[in-house]
C-alpha positions, 0 to 999 in steps of 0.5 A: 462448503466453500468453492476457492476461486483464483482470478489472474488479471490482466488489462483486457481480460480475467481468466478465472479457475474455480477449484472442485477437488483436485480439478478445476474449471476455467472460464474467461472473459473481458475486464470490463462491466459485461465481462464481469457480469459474466463471470458472476453468472458463471461462478453462480451456475457452477457454485450453486449453493456454495459460498465462493472464496475468490483471490486476486493479485493486488496488482494494481487498477486493473482487477480493482473494479472486478474485487470491488463488484465482487465484494458488493455480491457478497462474495469473500475477496482476497488481495494477494500480495504477487510475491505470496503467489510467485513463492507459493507457485516456486513451492509447486515447482511450476515450470509453465506460466500462462494466464490460465495456470496463473489463475488455478494457482491462485485458487490453490493459494486461496485454498492452502492459505485461506487470506483473510477478506478484503474490505473495499475502502469508502469512495471518500478513501479511493478519491483521496488515494487517487490523488495522493498517488498522482501527486507523487507521480508528478513529483516522479517527473519533476525530479528526472527534469530536476536531474536534467537541469543539473546535468545540463542540456547541449542547446539553450531550447532543449533547456527552455523546454526542461524549465517549462516542463518543470514550472508546469509540473509544479503547477500541477502538483500545486492543483492536485495538492489542493484537491487532496486537501479538499477530499479530506475536508469533504469527508468528515471522517478523514477530516477528523483523523487528520487533525488528529495525525496533524497533531504529531510534530512532524506529520505535514500536510502531505504525509497525512494525506499519503497516510489517510489516502494509502492505508487501511483505516488505522484503527483495523491494525490491532497493534503498531507492530502490524502497521509497521509490517504492513508498511515495511518499517520493520526489523529485518534479520538474516541468520542461518547456521554459521553464517554470520547474522546481519541485520537491516533496519527495514524490511521493505516489504509493504507500501513503499510510498507510505515508507518513504513519505515515514522517512522524509518526515523522520528528518524534520521530526527528530528535531521538531518533535520533542518525544522523537528527538529525545528517542534519536538522541538516545539511539545516537548516544549507543553508537547506532548509525544515521541511517539506522536512527532515521529509520527507527524514528520513521518507525516511531512516528507511524508508531504515534499515528496509529497511537492518536487515530485509534484512542481518537487523542491529539498527540501529547509530548507528556505522555511518550508512552501512549499505548498503541 
């Protein structure tokens, strides 16, 4: 027997619901080490010898420490896309929303869908992920300041402030970029995979850091289609009855940072990578739009990344059909 548990996560609190037949029990504790210990003790009392399957929404850093603690304790833990929980709640026609109701909803989703277990990433990957995300945040701030500079300012003092901040952000980006490179160099497996990925023309150091920091181990994906769907570079389709079908070259359901990084890399890859250059030319010759060609190249680039890591073989332009 398995007890299904849902956890609604917030910065300060964790609301826990454990199903028991059609009813459930609720427990709340603070989102800190002592609260985590209290929840684990409560779950042990309620479940006895029964196994636990605990589901949480993948909503960022607030629930990560608790999920990691549960996995370390031997419990089956699943991190769920919040969109799935929202859709599941709509299917039940829920009209109310509280932390307690949300926890019970997540528990019912856990029981109905039995999502796969989540494995905490190695500490080296978590370190790299934090640096990659920090670098992305700094670049976003830099873009905002550059846009302010382009739009002009009402005073020289204001413009000088913008320029100083851009210079500061440039320095911080350089520091974090160097730290990310060091995080890869400090781990043998990350170093090995980074060397394989950098063998693909079009993938630079930043893109390699994003791929290794943001994605699960590429070898865990059985084939490239799963990886493309995970990232969100997969074809989308809308068709219903007499409705005219519309196609989208990208689903946008997945990791946005990896997706945007791969699209940017595709701009250079379709010029520098002989395999992708020919691929882009063939698509363009059939009348495909430049945007569709770019997204297709980004997806193909991801397929090549999966292939070199899965097979442990550097990129070889003479083997364009390398299995993935």
